[in-house]
C-alpha positions in Angstrom: -10.1 83.4 221.8 -10.4 81.8 225.3 -8.1 79.0 226.3 -9.5 76.2 228.4 -8.8 72.5 229.2 -10.3 70.0 226.8 -11.9 68.3 229.8 -13.9 71.5 230.5 -15.3 71.7 226.9 -19.0 71.0 226.8 -20.5 68.1 224.8 -21.1 69.1 221.2 -18.7 72.1 221.3 -15.6 72.2 219.2 -12.3 74.0 219.8 -8.8 74.2 218.3 -5.9 72.4 220.0 -3.5 74.9 221.5 -0.9 72.8 223.5 -0.3 69.7 225.6 1.0 70.0 229.1 2.9 66.7 229.7 5.7 65.5 227.5 5.0 61.7 227.9 1.4 62.3 226.9 2.6 64.6 224.1 4.2 61.7 222.2 1.0 59.6 222.5 -1.2 62.4 221.3 1.0 63.1 218.3 0.9 59.4 217.4 -2.9 59.6 217.4 -2.9 62.7 215.1 -3.3 65.5 217.6 -1.3 68.6 216.8 -1.6 72.3 217.3 -4.4 73.8 215.2 -6.4 70.6 214.9 -10.2 71.1 215.5 -11.7 68.7 218.1 -15.3 68.2 219.2 -16.4 66.6 222.4 -19.0 63.9 221.5 -19.6 62.2 224.9 -18.4 62.4 228.5 -18.7 59.6 231.0 -19.8 60.7 234.5 -17.6 61.1 237.5 -14.5 62.2 235.5 -14.7 59.2 233.2 -13.5 59.1 229.6 -14.1 61.8 227.1 -14.9 60.8 223.5 -13.8 63.4 220.9 -14.0 63.6 217.2 -11.0 64.8 215.3 -10.5 64.7 211.5 -13.5 62.3 211.2 -12.1 59.9 213.8 -13.5 59.1 217.2 -10.9 59.0 220.0 -11.3 58.1 223.7 -9.3 60.0 226.3 -9.0 59.6 230.0 -10.2 62.6 232.0 -6.7 63.1 233.4 -5.3 63.3 229.8 -8.0 65.7 228.7 -7.1 68.0 231.6 -3.6 68.3 230.2 -4.7 69.4 226.8 -5.4 73.1 226.2 -7.9 74.2 223.5 -9.0 77.6 222.1 -12.6 78.4 221.8 -14.1 81.4 220.0 
């Protein structure tokens, strides 16, 4: 599997969460249900490093581009 940043994942592609890079963000992501091994799919990206909208466990979640850059995912 290849490990990339969530912010680099293309729209419509899904990947498995690998790890978070920042501890402050880590707590926030855990409270939203993010955890290692969770499958996420990028649904929409706003231009110019705007928000990313991802689907996880049937829920839609918006993330800032800077947050998505700190999340590593595995793609097959």
